[in-house]
N, C-alpha and C positions, 0 to 999 in steps of 0.2 A: 736486616735481612735483605739479600739481593733479590732481583726479579725472578731468578730461577728458583730460589728457595720458596718465594711466595707462591709461584705457580705450582710447585710440588705440594705445598700445604693445601692450596685450594683444591687440587685434584684429589688429595687424600680425603678432604672433608666431603667432596662431592661423592666419592666412592662409598664412604661410610654412610652418607645419607641414602644412597641408592640401596645399600644392603639393608637398611632399616625400613625401607618401603615394604608394606605388607599388602596382601590381597586377601579377600574373603572367599572361601570356598562354600558352595552349597552342595549338600549331599542328600541323596534319597536313600533311606535305610529301611530294612525289614529285619524282624527278628522273632524268634520263638521265645517268649518270655518265661517259659516254664522253669528253667534252671538259673534265672537271673534274680537278684534281689532288687529288681527295679532298674530304672534308667540311671539314676544319679549315683555317682561315685560314693562308696562307703568303705571305711577301713576294714580290711580283712574279709570283705564280701565281694562276690562276683557280680558286676553290674555291666549294663550295656555301654555306658559312658566310659567306664574303665577299660573295657576291651577295645573300644574304638580309639581312644586316646593312645593306648599302648601300640596298637597296630599302625596308626598314622605316624607316630613318632619314629617307628622302625622303618617304614617304607619311604618316608620323607627324609630320613637321616637327620632328625632334629632332636634336641635334648628332651623336649616335651611339646605337646600340642593340646590346647584346650578346646573342647567341643561343647557347643550350646545347642539344645534341641528345641523344637517347636512346642512340645508338650511332654513333660516328664511322666512316664508310666510307672505304675506301682509294680511290686514283685508279682510275677506270674502273668502280667498283662502283655499281650503281643502287639506287633505293629507290622503293617504292610506298607504304610505310607508315611512313616516318620521322616521329618526333615531336620537337618542340623547344619550348623556352620562351624568353620574353623578359620582363624586368621593365621596366615603363614607368610614367610618372607617371599617377595616377588621372585627373587632369584631361585628359590627352591621350586616354585611352581614352573618357572621357565625351563628348569633342567629336569624335573621329575614328573610334571603334570600328565604327560601322555601315558605314563606307565603306572600311575597311581591305582587305577581301578583294578587292573590285572594283578598287581602286587598285593593289594588288599585281599583279593580273593584267595591268595595263597597263604596269607598270614592270619586272617580272622578265623575264629572257630565256626563250625558249620551252622550254629544256631543264630548267627547274625551275618547279614550281607549288606554291603554298600552297593546299591544298584545303579548309582549315578553320581558323578563328581564333576562340577564345572565352576567357573568363576561366577560369583554372585553379582547381580547388577548393583549399581550404586543405590544406597538406601535400604538394601535388604537386611532384615533382622529376622532370623528364624523364629524367635520367640514372640516378637511384638508386631511383625508385619502381617500375620495371617488374617484373612477375612473370617475363616472358621476352621474348626477341626471336626472331622466326622469319624465317629466310632461305630462299630457293629458289635452287638452282643448276641451270641447264639446259645440256644437252649434246646435240649431234647426232653420231650415228655413221654418217651417210649416206655412202656411198662417193663421192658427187659433191660433198660439202661442205655448208656451211650454206646454207639458204634466204637469198637476198640480202636479203629483207625482215626477217630475224631476225639479221643478222650482228652487230648491236650488243649483243644480249643473249643470245646462245647461243655456247658454245664448240664448235668442231669437234674431234672425236677421230677419228683416222685408222683405228682398228680397231673391229670390232664389240664391243659391250659386253653382258655377261650381267648383267642387273639382279638376278636371284636370288642370284648369288654376292655381289654388292655388298651386298645386304640381310643376308645371313648374316654377312658381315664387320662390317657396321655395328652389328648387334645386340650385338656384343662390346664396343662402345665406349660404349653408352648407360649413364648413371649419373653419379655424382659421382667424378671422378678428378683426378689431376694431369695436365693436358694439355701439360706442358712439351715433350714430343716433337713436338707439332704447333703450337707457338707460337714466335713470336719474342720472346725474353725481354726484359723491360723492367725496369730497375732499380727495386726497391722494389715491384713489382707481382706479385701472386700469379698462378699459372697453374692454380689449382684451379677447376674449373667443374663445373656439373651439366648434362650433356647430356641433355635431356628427350626428344628425338626425332631420329632419323636414319634416313630411309627413302627408297627410290627407286621411282619408277613410270615406266612407258613411256607417255607421253602420245599418241604416234603412232608410226608405223612406225620412224622414225629419231630421234625426239626423246624424251629421258628427262629427268626432273626429280627432283632430290634436295631433300627438306625437312630443314633442319637447325635445330633449336630448342633453346635453352638459356637459363638464367637470365642469362647474359652470355657474351661471347666475348673471348678474348685475341687479340693481334695475329697475323694470318695463320691463325688456327685453322681457320676454315671452309674456306678454299681448300687448306690442307694436308690436312685430312680428306678432301676431295673427291679430291685427288691420290692419296692412299693407296688409296682405294676404287676409283678408276679402274684402278689397277694390278692390283687383284683382278678387276675386271670384265672386263678384256681378257686375263686369263690370265697376266700377267707375274709375279704374286705369288699365293701360296696364301691361302686364306680367313683363316687364323689370323694372318697377318703383321701387319696393322694393330694387332691386340690385343697382340702381342708388343712392337711399337714403343711403344705406349702404356705398357705395364708398365715399360719402361726409364726413363721419366720424364726423358729428356734429349733435346735437339734432335737429330733424326736427319737427316743430309744426304741419305739415300736417299729421303726423302719429298719428292716433287715438289709445289711450290705451283703450282696451276693459275692461269691468267690470270683477271683480274677481270671480264671482260665477261659471263660467264654468271651472275654473282651479283647478287641483288636482295634488299634488306631489305623483306619483305612485311608484317610486322606487329610492333608493340610492344604487349604486353598489360599493362594496369595493374589493380590490385585496386580494390575498391569505394572510393569517396571517403573513407570514414571510416577506411580502412586504409592510406592513402597514406603518411602520415608514419611510421607504424610500419614499413612496408616499406622506406622509405628508410633508416631507422636500421639495420635489419637488414642491408641490402645493404652499408652502409659498414664493417661489421666485417671484420676480417682473417680470411679463411676458412682453416680448417684441416680436413684430413681427420680422421675419428674416430680413426684410428691412423696413426702415422708410416709411410709407405711402403705404406699400404693401397690396394688396387685391387680392382675387382670383375671 
């Protein structure tokens, strides 16, 4: 092969390599989960992930786009602060990046919005880099039921609720524990979590809000915790009961898992850019309590 042929081949290889270079997008997402079968894609079912991947592929003119989120939400659960990532070709971002947000607004259904899109910093992993996720669960104990304008994001509880009792019980659950009693066990997955915040406030006469914050959550954990604390709040259980359930570290059928409509993912917090990769590596480790059977 002559020098000209070699140069052409090198140029072609270089161009192919450039086309294969990908960048990671970070997206801020909000959705009304009422009419979704959860976040994760399911055959024949409408999901948030499915709508996003379809819309992104369309506006970016790609055959397909794979999206990974910070925390998968169940059917009926909402989000105001969901974060997700997608890896796309660099050339696509360079040509379409400035128009992505506006185009998504025109393509996505009205119950899901992408509020921000930008290039993710090195080391960013939507799922493994977060410091914590913060959820809010809202409950109405109004004798007449939920305000019709809030029926999609507030749970109605038929009995008056004592917020002070709920907070006393909640304080016994904060910390790093095995939350197996409040989780739906999944094969190969740990149920050890660090619950950073669990507190209730009355926002108005009949509306109460619970903030639940942890490094991560296992399946059904938030709604099971809310169900246990509601039983304390309305007087069906004593203040110490949720703590005893936690200490048993086995799934307890007496814990009622409340409905999804009151739950919203409000925030996913990440560390500084230079700490993202380290945080992701730390999160991936198999978590163990300091001592077997330890609880606080």
